[in-house]
C-alpha positions as CSV (number, residue, x, y, z in Angstrom):
1,T,-7.3,-5.6,24.0
2,I,-9.6,-5.7,21.1
3,E,-12.9,-7.6,22.1
4,T,-15.9,-9.2,20.0
5,G,-18.1,-6.2,19.2
6,D,-15.4,-3.6,19.4
7,P,-15.3,-1.3,16.3
8,I,-12.4,-1.0,14.0
9,L,-12.8,2.7,12.6
10,F,-11.2,1.9,9.1
11,I,-13.5,-1.4,8.7
12,V,-16.7,-2.4,10.5
13,P,-17.3,-3.5,13.9
14,I,-16.1,-7.0,14.9
15,A,-18.2,-9.8,14.7
16,K,-16.1,-12.5,16.1
17,I,-12.5,-13.5,16.9
18,I,-11.2,-17.0,16.2
19,N,-7.5,-18.0,17.0
20,N,-6.7,-14.5,17.0
21,D,-8.2,-13.5,13.7
22,Y,-10.5,-10.8,13.4
23,Y,-13.8,-11.2,11.9
24,A,-16.0,-8.6,10.2
25,E,-19.4,-8.3,8.6
26,T,-19.0,-6.8,5.2
27,H,-21.5,-4.0,4.1
28,Q,-24.1,-6.8,2.5
29,T,-24.7,-9.6,5.4
30,E,-25.0,-12.4,2.4
31,Q,-21.3,-11.6,1.6
32,P,-18.4,-13.4,3.2
33,Y,-16.8,-12.1,6.5
34,L,-13.8,-9.5,6.0
35,V,-11.0,-11.3,7.8
36,F,-7.9,-9.2,9.3
37,T,-4.9,-9.6,11.6
38,D,-3.0,-7.6,14.2
39,E,-0.6,-6.8,11.2
40,D,-3.3,-5.5,9.2
41,I,-4.5,-3.2,12.0
42,D,-0.9,-1.9,12.2
43,R,-0.4,-1.0,8.8
44,L,-4.0,0.3,7.9
45,A,-3.6,2.7,10.9
46,P,-2.4,6.0,9.9
47,L,-5.9,7.4,8.6
48,N,-7.6,6.4,11.7
49,Q,-7.7,10.2,12.8
50,F,-9.8,11.4,10.0
51,L,-12.2,9.0,10.0
52,E,-15.6,9.5,11.3
53,K,-16.3,7.9,14.6
54,P,-19.2,6.1,15.7
55,A,-21.6,7.8,18.3
56,T,-21.3,5.0,20.7
57,N,-18.7,2.1,21.6
58,S,-15.4,4.5,21.2
59,V,-12.2,3.1,21.4
60,T,-8.7,4.3,22.6
61,E,-6.4,3.6,19.6
62,A,-3.5,1.4,20.7
63,P,-0.1,2.3,20.1
64,V,1.4,1.1,16.9
65,E,4.5,-0.6,17.5
66,K,7.5,-0.8,15.0
67,P,8.1,-4.1,13.3
68,A,11.0,-6.0,14.5
69,K,14.3,-6.0,12.7
70,K,15.0,-8.6,10.3
71,K,18.1,-10.5,10.2
72,T,20.0,-10.6,7.1
73,K,20.1,-14.3,5.7
74,K,22.3,-15.8,3.1
75,T,20.3,-16.1,0.1
76,T,20.6,-18.5,-2.5
77,P,20.8,-16.6,-6.2
78,V,17.4,-16.5,-7.9
79,E,16.6,-17.0,-11.4
80,T,15.4,-13.9,-13.0
81,S,13.7,-15.0,-15.8
82,V,10.2,-13.3,-16.3
83,E,6.9,-14.3,-17.6
84,E,6.3,-14.4,-21.4
85,T,4.3,-11.0,-21.0
86,V,7.5,-8.9,-19.6
87,A,10.8,-8.1,-21.7
88,T,13.8,-10.0,-20.8
89,T,16.1,-7.5,-20.7
90,E,19.0,-6.6,-18.4
91,P,17.9,-5.0,-15.0
92,E,17.7,-1.0,-15.3
93,H,19.8,-0.6,-12.3
94,K,23.7,-1.0,-12.5
95,Q,25.7,-2.3,-9.5
96,E,28.4,0.2,-9.2
97,N,26.0,3.1,-9.3
98,E,23.8,1.8,-6.3
99,P,23.9,3.7,-3.1
100,V,23.8,2.0,0.1
101,N,22.3,2.8,3.5
102,Y,19.2,4.4,2.4
103,I,15.3,4.1,2.5
104,G,13.3,3.9,-0.9
105,S,9.5,4.5,-0.7
106,D,6.8,4.2,-3.3
107,E,3.4,4.0,-3.6
108,V,0.6,1.9,-6.1
109,G,-3.0,2.3,-6.7
110,N,-3.4,5.9,-7.1
111,G,-4.5,5.7,-10.6
112,S,-6.7,2.9,-10.2
113,Y,-10.2,3.3,-9.8
114,F,-10.9,-0.2,-7.8
115,G,-8.7,-0.7,-4.7
116,G,-7.2,1.8,-2.3
117,I,-3.6,3.1,-2.0
118,V,-0.4,1.1,-0.7
119,T,2.7,2.4,0.2
120,A,6.0,0.6,1.0
121,S,9.3,1.6,2.2
122,V,12.6,-0.6,2.0
123,F,16.0,-0.2,3.6
124,V,19.0,-1.1,1.4
125,R,21.7,-1.6,4.1
126,D,25.3,-2.2,2.1
127,Q,26.5,-3.8,-0.9
128,A,25.3,-7.6,-0.1
129,D,21.5,-5.9,-0.5
130,V,22.3,-4.4,-3.5
131,D,23.9,-7.6,-5.0
132,F,20.8,-9.6,-3.4
133,L,18.1,-7.3,-5.2
134,L,20.1,-7.2,-8.5
135,E,20.5,-11.1,-8.7
136,L,16.3,-11.3,-7.8
137,G,15.8,-8.9,-10.9
138,V,14.3,-6.2,-9.2
139,R,13.0,-3.5,-11.3
140,D,10.0,-0.9,-11.4
141,S,7.2,-3.0,-10.7
142,K,5.3,-1.8,-13.8
143,K,7.7,-4.3,-15.7
144,I,7.1,-7.1,-13.8
145,S,4.4,-9.4,-14.5
146,D,2.0,-9.9,-11.3
147,K,2.8,-13.5,-11.0
148,K,6.5,-12.2,-10.5
149,I,5.5,-9.8,-8.1
150,R,3.9,-12.4,-5.9
151,E,6.9,-14.5,-6.1
152,M,9.6,-11.5,-5.5
153,A,7.9,-9.8,-2.7
154,P,8.2,-12.5,0.0
155,Q,11.7,-12.9,-0.9
156,I,12.4,-9.1,-0.5
157,K,10.4,-9.2,2.8
158,D,12.8,-12.1,4.2
159,R,15.9,-10.4,3.5
160,L,15.4,-6.5,4.0
161,E,13.9,-4.3,6.3
162,Y,10.5,-2.7,4.9
163,A,7.2,-1.4,6.3
164,I,3.7,-1.0,4.2
165,S,1.1,1.3,5.2
166,E,-2.3,1.2,3.3
167,A,-5.7,2.5,2.9
168,I,-8.5,0.5,2.0
169,P,-11.2,1.7,-0.5
170,A,-13.6,2.4,2.5
171,Q,-10.9,4.3,4.7
172,Y,-9.7,6.5,1.6
173,N,-13.4,7.3,0.9
174,Q,-13.9,8.2,4.4
175,A,-10.6,10.3,4.7
176,I,-11.7,12.0,1.3
177,A,-15.1,12.8,2.9
178,S,-12.9,14.3,6.1
179,G,-11.9,17.0,3.4
180,L,-8.5,15.2,2.5
181,H,-7.3,15.0,-0.9
182,I,-5.6,12.0,-2.6
183,K,-2.1,13.7,-2.4
184,E,-2.5,14.5,1.3
185,I,-3.4,11.0,1.8
186,M,-0.3,9.6,0.1
187,A,1.8,11.8,1.8
188,I,0.4,10.6,5.1
189,L,0.9,6.9,4.0
190,H,4.5,7.6,3.0
191,N,5.3,9.1,6.1
192,D,3.7,6.2,8.3
193,A,5.7,3.5,6.3
194,I,8.9,5.6,6.3
195,G,8.6,6.0,10.1
196,K,8.2,2.5,10.9
197,V,11.1,1.0,8.7
198,S,13.2,0.0,11.6
199,V,16.6,1.4,11.2
200,E,19.1,3.8,13.2
201,N,20.7,6.2,10.7
202,P,20.0,6.0,7.1
203,N,22.1,8.6,4.7
204,Y,18.6,9.6,3.4
205,V,15.0,8.8,2.3
206,L,14.1,8.9,-1.3
207,I,10.7,9.2,-2.5
208,D,9.1,8.7,-5.6
209,E,8.1,12.0,-6.5
210,F,4.5,12.9,-6.5
211,A,4.3,16.3,-4.7
212,S,7.4,18.8,-4.2
213,A,9.3,18.5,-1.0
214,S,7.4,21.9,0.3
215,K,4.0,20.4,-0.5
216,Y,4.9,17.0,1.3
217,S,5.7,18.9,4.4
218,D,2.6,21.1,4.1
219,Y,0.2,18.0,3.8
220,L,1.8,16.1,6.8
221,K,2.2,19.6,9.0
222,A,-1.8,20.2,7.8
223,S,-2.5,16.6,9.4
224,N,-0.4,17.2,12.5
225,K,2.0,14.5,11.7
226,T,5.5,14.6,13.0
227,I,7.6,14.1,9.4
228,A,9.8,11.0,9.6
229,Y,13.6,11.8,8.6
230,S,12.6,15.4,8.0
231,D,16.2,16.6,7.7
232,R,17.3,13.9,5.1
233,L,14.1,13.5,2.7
234,R,14.7,13.6,-0.9
235,F,12.4,13.3,-3.8
236,E,13.0,12.5,-7.5
237,K,10.7,11.7,-10.5
238,K,10.5,8.0,-11.7
239,A,12.7,6.9,-8.7
240,E,11.4,3.5,-9.0
241,S,13.4,3.1,-12.3
242,K,16.5,4.5,-10.9
243,Y,17.2,3.0,-7.4
244,L,17.2,-0.3,-6.0
245,A,15.3,0.6,-2.7
246,V,12.5,2.5,-4.4
247,A,12.4,-0.2,-6.9
248,A,11.9,-2.7,-3.9
249,A,9.2,-0.8,-2.4
250,S,7.3,-0.4,-5.5
251,I,7.1,-4.3,-5.8
252,L,6.1,-4.8,-2.3
253,A,3.4,-2.0,-2.6
254,R,1.9,-3.6,-5.7
255,D,2.0,-7.0,-3.9
256,A,-0.2,-5.7,-1.2
257,F,-2.4,-3.8,-3.6
258,L,-3.0,-7.1,-5.7
259,T,-4.1,-8.6,-2.1
260,Q,-6.8,-5.8,-1.7
261,I,-8.0,-6.5,-5.4
262,D,-8.1,-10.5,-4.6
263,T,-9.9,-10.0,-1.6
264,M,-12.6,-7.8,-3.0
265,S,-12.7,-9.9,-6.1
266,D,-13.4,-12.9,-3.8
267,F,-16.0,-11.1,-1.9
268,L,-17.8,-9.9,-5.1
269,H,-17.6,-13.3,-6.8
270,M,-15.9,-11.6,-10.0
271,P,-12.4,-10.4,-10.9
272,I,-11.9,-6.8,-10.1
273,K,-10.4,-4.8,-12.9
274,Q,-7.7,-2.3,-12.5
275,G,-7.0,1.1,-13.8
276,V,-9.6,3.3,-15.3
277,T,-10.3,1.6,-18.9
278,A,-13.4,1.1,-21.1
279,K,-13.7,-2.7,-19.3
280,V,-13.5,-0.8,-15.9
281,K,-16.2,1.4,-16.6
282,E,-18.5,-1.7,-18.0
283,Q,-17.7,-3.2,-14.5
284,I,-18.6,-0.1,-12.6
285,A,-22.1,0.0,-14.4
286,Q,-22.6,-3.5,-13.6
287,L,-22.1,-2.9,-9.9
288,M,-24.4,0.1,-9.8
289,R,-26.8,-2.1,-11.3
290,M,-26.4,-4.7,-8.7
291,N,-26.7,-1.8,-5.9
292,I,-23.1,-2.6,-4.6
293,D,-21.7,-0.2,-2.1
294,L,-19.0,1.2,-3.9
295,T,-17.1,2.8,-1.4
296,Q,-16.0,-0.5,-0.3
297,Y,-14.5,-1.2,-3.5
298,A,-13.3,1.9,-5.3
299,K,-12.3,5.5,-5.2
300,V,-15.7,6.9,-5.4
301,D,-14.3,10.5,-5.7
302,F,-13.0,9.7,-9.2
303,K,-14.8,11.6,-11.7
304,T,-15.5,8.1,-13.6
305,T,-18.0,7.6,-10.7
306,E,-20.3,10.3,-11.8
307,E,-19.5,9.6,-15.7
308,V,-20.7,6.2,-15.4
309,R,-23.8,6.9,-13.3
310,A,-25.0,9.4,-15.9
311,S,-24.6,6.9,-18.4
312,L,-26.9,4.6,-17.1
């Protein structure tokens, strides 16, 4: 049971609890409280063992429960028109080529200076799921506007089995400080999300390849992690543009990443920019001049940090 004052290792000590929501002070007391729930604790948990624990008030980590299976629902076909900024082409996926009874997994955020990393895994059970995703217009999230992502993600969650695992910036930076590197973090998050997808016997698990199968295994073994579905893992480059489950996972991961960005933007009272662009570097410089603790908002191990600091 979490009580007021108990430390949550990947964020900060709890300041208050209201209606089963936990409130924690941010790094600057004049900024708003950070609010999170039991669901947030579940999906943000996998890196906890690598974080530096407080000298006092140690906490015994509660077991993480798998999400309950979702019931298949009849779904009314959804219009697939996209925003004017996105090409109105046919979906890349062809129904006759789509596999079923498999899990797809993808990550978002590893190329952006601001924000953490989010992974999502989605289970496509049968042809009905394939038809649903095709009607919804699912494709690689990079080819869908953020507004459309926000519309599609809840519908995918309502229909399919899925799990999300993420590292917020503070958690990412502490993991890096503990000796991990970004691909190890990605492997841990993928493994956590895949393992939390509540299905019995998928034919295989397909991961959008960010590392070879052997490297992925090495990363998890080095972290003393049990590899989820170790006997049926597959890795393929650009899988999000070829397989519906991976494309759906990319949409859920993007949606969760956008939530991180929106939350940080609210804290700072300015829109946080994404990627690593000239505009992003201008914003980094602005925040440095304001003496903002970037570890709460960005991946400070990126060389961009020192490049901008040297230019001030």
